[in-house]
PAPAKOL-181484 format. One record per residue (C-alpha): residue in three letters; x, y, z. Coordinates in steps of 0.2 Angstrom, whole numbers, padded with zeros to 4 digits, always signed. Example, Ala and Ser with C-alpha at 12.3 -4.5 7.8 and 13.67 -1.06 7.14 Angstrom:
ALA+0062-0022+0039 SER+0068-0005+0036 
***
This chain:
UNK-0384+0011-0220 UNK-0375+0021-0233 UNK-0388+0035-0234 UNK-0391+0035-0213 UNK-0372+0039-0211 UNK-0373+0051-0225 UNK-0385+0061-0215 UNK-0376+0060-0198 UNK-0360+0065-0208 UNK-0368+0082-0214 UNK-0367+0094-0201 UNK-0348+0087-0195 UNK-0336+0101-0197 UNK-0323+0090-0199 UNK-0327+0077-0213 UNK-0318+0061-0220 UNK-0318+0051-0235 UNK-0324+0033-0231 UNK-0328+0019-0242 UNK-0340+0006-0238 UNK-0338-0012-0245 UNK-0349-0025-0242 UNK-0350-0045-0242 UNK-0367-0055-0246 UNK-0372-0072-0243 UNK-0389-0078-0250 UNK-0398-0094-0241 UNK-0400-0103-0259 UNK-0381-0100-0261 UNK-0379-0112-0248 UNK-0390-0125-0249 UNK-0400-0130-0234 UNK-0388-0123-0221 UNK-0398-0111-0210 UNK-0384-0107-0196 UNK-0383-0088-0194 UNK-0365-0088-0189 UNK-0359-0100-0204 UNK-0369-0087-0216 UNK-0361-0074-0209 UNK-0341-0079-0209 UNK-0345-0083-0227 UNK-0351-0061-0230 UNK-0339-0057-0221 UNK-0325-0069-0233 UNK-0333-0062-0248 UNK-0331-0044-0241 UNK-0312-0047-0241 UNK-0312-0052-0258 UNK-0317-0033-0261 UNK-0306-0024-0249 UNK-0292-0036-0259 UNK-0296-0031-0274 UNK-0291-0015-0286 UNK-0307-0016-0298 UNK-0317-0002-0288 UNK-0330-0015-0283 UNK-0340-0011-0268 UNK-0348-0027-0264 UNK-0346-0045-0268 UNK-0360-0061-0267 UNK-0354-0076-0259 UNK-0351-0090-0275 UNK-0343-0106-0277 UNK-0325-0097-0283 UNK-0325-0087-0266 UNK-0329-0105-0257 UNK-0315-0112-0266 UNK-0303-0099-0259 UNK-0310-0098-0243 UNK-0307-0118-0240 UNK-0288-0115-0247 UNK-0285-0100-0235 UNK-0293-0112-0221 UNK-0280-0125-0225 UNK-0265-0112-0225 UNK-0271-0105-0210 UNK-0271-0123-0202 UNK-0255-0131-0209 UNK-0243-0116-0204 UNK-0236-0119-0188 UNK-0234-0137-0196 UNK-0227-0129-0210 UNK-0213-0121-0202 UNK-0208-0136-0190 UNK-0206-0148-0204 UNK-0197-0135-0216 UNK-0208-0136-0231 UNK-0205-0117-0236 UNK-0190-0115-0251 UNK-0179-0099-0250 UNK-0173-0096-0265 UNK-0161-0082-0271 UNK-0163-0067-0282 UNK-0146-0060-0289 UNK-0144-0040-0290 UNK-0132-0037-0304 UNK-0120-0022-0304 UNK-0123-0012-0319 UNK-0103-0008-0322 UNK-0097-0025-0318 UNK-0110-0035-0324 UNK-0109-0047-0312 UNK-0118-0054-0297 UNK-0114-0042-0282 UNK-0129-0046-0269 UNK-0144-0056-0270 UNK-0160-0055-0262 UNK-0167-0071-0253 UNK-0187-0075-0259 UNK-0198-0088-0250 UNK-0211-0102-0257 UNK-0221-0115-0249 UNK-0219-0134-0255 UNK-0235-0139-0250 UNK-0239-0157-0248 UNK-0252-0161-0262 UNK-0252-0142-0269 UNK-0234-0140-0274 UNK-0226-0124-0273 UNK-0236-0109-0268 UNK-0230-0091-0272 UNK-0230-0076-0259 UNK-0246-0069-0264 UNK-0256-0086-0260 UNK-0251-0086-0240 UNK-0240-0073-0236 UNK-0255-0060-0233 UNK-0264-0074-0224 UNK-0247-0075-0212 UNK-0250-0055-0208 UNK-0268-0059-0205 UNK-0266-0071-0193 UNK-0250-0064-0185 UNK-0239-0078-0190 UNK-0227-0067-0201 UNK-0214-0064-0190 UNK-0211-0083-0189 UNK-0210-0083-0206 UNK-0197-0069-0207 UNK-0187-0076-0196 UNK-0187-0094-0202 UNK-0181-0085-0220 UNK-0168-0075-0211 UNK-0158-0091-0200 UNK-0161-0100-0216 UNK-0147-0088-0226 UNK-0137-0088-0211 UNK-0136-0106-0212 UNK-0133-0104-0230 UNK-0119-0090-0227 UNK-0112-0101-0212 UNK-0110-0117-0223 UNK-0103-0108-0238 UNK-0089-0097-0227 UNK-0083-0114-0218 UNK-0079-0121-0235 UNK-0073-0107-0240 UNK-0084-0104-0254 UNK-0089-0086-0261 UNK-0100-0076-0252 UNK-0111-0058-0255 UNK-0123-0048-0245 UNK-0138-0055-0247 UNK-0154-0044-0241 UNK-0172-0053-0230 UNK-0188-0045-0231 UNK-0195-0039-0212 UNK-0211-0037-0210 UNK-0222-0023-0201 UNK-0227-0034-0186 UNK-0209-0040-0186 UNK-0202-0025-0187 UNK-0213-0017-0172 UNK-0208-0030-0163 UNK-0198-0025-0147 UNK-0184-0039-0148 UNK-0183-0039-0166 UNK-0165-0030-0167 UNK-0159-0041-0152 UNK-0166-0056-0158 UNK-0158-0055-0177 UNK-0142-0051-0170 UNK-0140-0067-0160 UNK-0145-0078-0174 UNK-0132-0069-0185 UNK-0118-0072-0170 UNK-0126-0088-0168 UNK-0121-0092-0185 UNK-0103-0082-0185 UNK-0110-0072-0200 UNK-0097-0055-0203 UNK-0103-0039-0201 UNK-0109-0033-0219 UNK-0117-0049-0226 UNK-0134-0048-0220 UNK-0146-0032-0226 UNK-0163-0028-0218 UNK-0176-0024-0230 UNK-0191-0015-0224 UNK-0202-0004-0235 UNK-0204+0013-0234 UNK-0224+0012-0227 UNK-0216+0007-0213 UNK-0203+0021-0214 UNK-0215+0033-0213 UNK-0227+0029-0199 UNK-0214+0032-0187 UNK-0198+0040-0192 UNK-0191+0042-0175 UNK-0193+0022-0171 UNK-0187+0019-0187 UNK-0171+0030-0187 UNK-0167+0022-0169 UNK-0170+0006-0176 UNK-0160+0009-0192 UNK-0146+0012-0179 UNK-0148-0002-0171 UNK-0147-0013-0183 UNK-0130-0005-0190 UNK-0123-0006-0172 UNK-0126-0023-0175 UNK-0116-0026-0192 UNK-0133-0027-0202 UNK-0135-0017-0219 UNK-0152-0007-0221 UNK-0163-0006-0236 UNK-0178+0004-0239 UNK-0187-0004-0250 UNK-0204+0001-0264 UNK-0196+0018-0266 UNK-0209+0029-0275 UNK-0225+0019-0273 UNK-0233+0034-0264 UNK-0224+0039-0249 UNK-0208+0041-0254 UNK-0200+0058-0248 UNK-0182+0063-0251 UNK-0182+0071-0235 UNK-0183+0054-0225 UNK-0165+0051-0232 UNK-0156+0066-0226 UNK-0161+0057-0210 UNK-0160+0040-0210 UNK-0143+0031-0210 UNK-0147+0017-0222 UNK-0136+0009-0234 UNK-0147+0002-0250 UNK-0162+0013-0257 UNK-0172+0003-0270 UNK-0180+0010-0282 UNK-0198+0002-0285 UNK-0204-0004-0303 UNK-0216+0010-0303 UNK-0203+0019-0311 UNK-0199+0009-0325 UNK-0218+0004-0330 UNK-0225+0024-0328 UNK-0238+0029-0341 UNK-0230+0047-0339 UNK-0219+0054-0355 UNK-0201+0043-0351 UNK-0192+0059-0353 UNK-0199+0066-0336 UNK-0197+0049-0327 UNK-0178+0047-0331 UNK-0178+0065-0325 UNK-0184+0061-0310 UNK-0173+0043-0307 UNK-0159+0055-0310 UNK-0162+0066-0297 UNK-0164+0051-0285 UNK-0151+0042-0291 UNK-0138+0057-0288 UNK-0146+0062-0271 UNK-0143+0043-0263 UNK-0126+0045-0272 UNK-0123+0061-0262 UNK-0127+0055-0248 UNK-0117+0036-0250 UNK-0133+0027-0252 UNK-0131+0011-0265 UNK-0146+0011-0279 UNK-0156-0005-0283 UNK-0167-0004-0296 UNK-0182-0017-0298 UNK-0193-0020-0312 UNK-0180-0016-0327 UNK-0184-0027-0340 UNK-0176-0017-0357 UNK-0161-0014-0362 UNK-0166+0005-0366 UNK-0167+0005-0345 UNK-0152-0004-0341 UNK-0144+0010-0354 UNK-0151+0025-0344 UNK-0146+0018-0328 UNK-0127+0014-0334 UNK-0126+0030-0337 UNK-0132+0035-0320 
***
């Protein structure tokens, strides 16, 4: 197949690089099964493991480990809706510490799945499956409402509250009712403006900048803070900051595990932080693990 495609594209003026990946399922690996549809399904599942891997492989054979992974995925898929209705998802708060104050000033909502019989699942075990089956919007909204309830209860009890950020998936972001739906939930629980921060990734921002700018303005009118996540993962452009009225810029952990010379990395970081400060945008650094990194950021 690859040879035929190569011949067909040789004469084209406009050429594009494509990568072919293959999933292979051998009849002898599935016992006496002779159902072609089932064989194709298993080959397709093997192909998915190649597409989602970072090892540079172009093919994979269906085997026992892939079978186990497929069973887990099917189980997750079959239980998604029921799990949401039964409140099996746990929402944790990851603190964001101010470098100057040394105190927790904000937090980020993280979700885990406490699945009966399997224990607590990390996000990478179920988030991709929710995305594939168009259920991620429901999960996003579930987390958002849980945080609104938590803030409402603390405010009613006279306890201290801090701004909390929640992630919004690409699918949710492109839902035309997204902002109005979230605003209604926020108003239902009487959450004051400036306490809920909506995080979206920079890849979404660069897909449709006009739509993004419009949505950010809409969110801010409803009292939401807006955060640009994963800045520095490959789509980054300082130019977008002049048009996008965000409140927070999250520097990706890639800056703090870069293999390049530290002084060059720090020079780039210093420039980004300086521009963000001039635009009155707060910066949050992810992946900071060493005192040297903390000392650098504290100086900036």
